[in-house]
C-alpha positions in Angstrom: 0.1 -0.2 -0.1 1.4 3.4 -0.9 1.6 6.5 1.4 -1.5 8.0 -0.6 -3.5 5.0 -0.1 -2.8 4.9 3.5 -3.6 8.6 4.1 -7.0 7.9 1.8 -7.9 5.3 4.2 -7.3 7.2 7.4 -9.4 10.5 5.6 -12.1 8.4 4.3 -13.0 7.5 7.9 -13.2 11.0 9.4 -16.1 13.3 9.6 -16.0 15.8 6.9 -15.1 18.7 9.0 -11.8 16.8 10.1 -11.1 15.8 6.3 -11.3 19.3 5.1 -8.7 20.2 7.9 -6.6 17.2 6.3 -7.3 18.7 2.9 -5.9 22.2 4.1 -2.9 20.7 6.0 -2.2 18.9 2.5 -2.6 22.1 0.3 -0.2 24.1 2.5 3.1 22.7 1.7 1.7 23.0 -2.2 1.1 26.6 -1.7 4.7 27.2 -0.1 6.3 25.9 -3.3 5.3 28.8 -5.5 7.0 31.2 -2.9 10.6 29.7 -3.8 12.5 31.8 -6.2 13.2 31.1 -9.5 16.8 29.5 -9.8 18.4 32.3 -11.2 17.1 35.0 -8.7 19.9 34.1 -6.1 22.4 34.8 -8.5 20.8 37.8 -9.6 20.4 39.2 -5.9 24.1 38.3 -5.2 25.5 40.3 -8.2 23.5 43.2 -7.2 24.5 43.4 -3.5 28.1 42.9 -4.7 27.5 46.3 -6.8 26.5 48.2 -3.8 29.2 50.3 -2.1 30.4 49.0 1.1 31.9 51.0 4.2 31.4 54.5 2.7 30.0 56.2 5.6 30.3 60.1 6.2 
């Protein structure tokens, strides 16, 4: 039995309100993945930060 099958068996036995809670729990990590920056974003940010003047206080 796969993990998905095991989860399904557990959720099937829950009342609808609890099953909805499980659904929201599962959807949360999926929504976070859209917040991960694009692969080149870190390099662009690093290049920008390196271009800033450092230590030039008056």
